[in-house]
C-alpha positions in Angstrom: 202.9 26.0 157.1 199.3 26.3 155.6 196.2 25.7 157.5 193.2 24.6 155.8 189.8 24.2 157.6 187.8 21.0 157.7 184.6 20.3 155.5 184.8 19.9 151.8 187.2 21.9 151.2 189.7 20.2 153.8 188.4 16.7 152.4 189.6 17.8 148.9 192.9 18.8 150.2 193.1 15.4 152.5 191.8 13.5 149.1 194.8 14.9 147.1 197.3 13.7 149.7 198.6 17.5 150.8 197.8 17.2 154.5 200.4 16.0 156.9 198.6 16.7 160.1 195.2 16.7 161.4 194.3 18.7 164.6 190.9 18.8 166.0 188.9 19.6 168.8 186.5 17.5 170.5 183.6 19.1 172.7 180.8 17.3 174.0 177.9 18.7 172.4 174.7 16.8 170.7 173.5 18.8 167.7 170.7 16.4 166.6 172.3 15.7 163.3 175.8 15.6 162.0 178.1 16.6 159.2 181.0 14.9 158.0 184.5 16.6 159.5 186.1 16.4 155.9 182.8 16.5 153.9 182.4 13.7 151.2 185.7 11.8 151.4 185.7 8.6 148.8 188.8 7.0 149.7 189.8 5.7 153.4 192.5 7.9 154.8 194.2 6.8 157.8 195.8 8.7 160.8 198.2 7.7 163.4 197.2 7.5 166.9 197.4 11.1 168.3 200.9 12.5 169.4 199.4 15.4 171.4 196.3 15.1 173.4 195.4 18.1 175.4 192.5 18.1 178.2 190.9 21.4 178.5 187.7 22.5 180.4 185.3 20.3 178.7 187.4 20.4 175.4 190.4 17.4 174.2 192.6 18.9 171.8 194.1 16.4 169.5 196.7 16.3 166.7 197.4 13.2 164.5 199.7 12.8 161.8 198.3 11.4 158.3 199.9 7.7 157.3 201.3 7.6 154.4 
């Protein structure tokens, strides 16, 4: 198992087709401006419906399989 953080490196690995699963934690915070989760991705990559969704205290943990 190899874990890669989001951002430009995560986007590059996703674009290369090397990602099997995406995990993200959703927290209700508004920053006023945003940054793309995977940086600048030029192609469409589809995720399956979440196969795990865990509710925490003001956080939602999600796990998606990358559609091939």
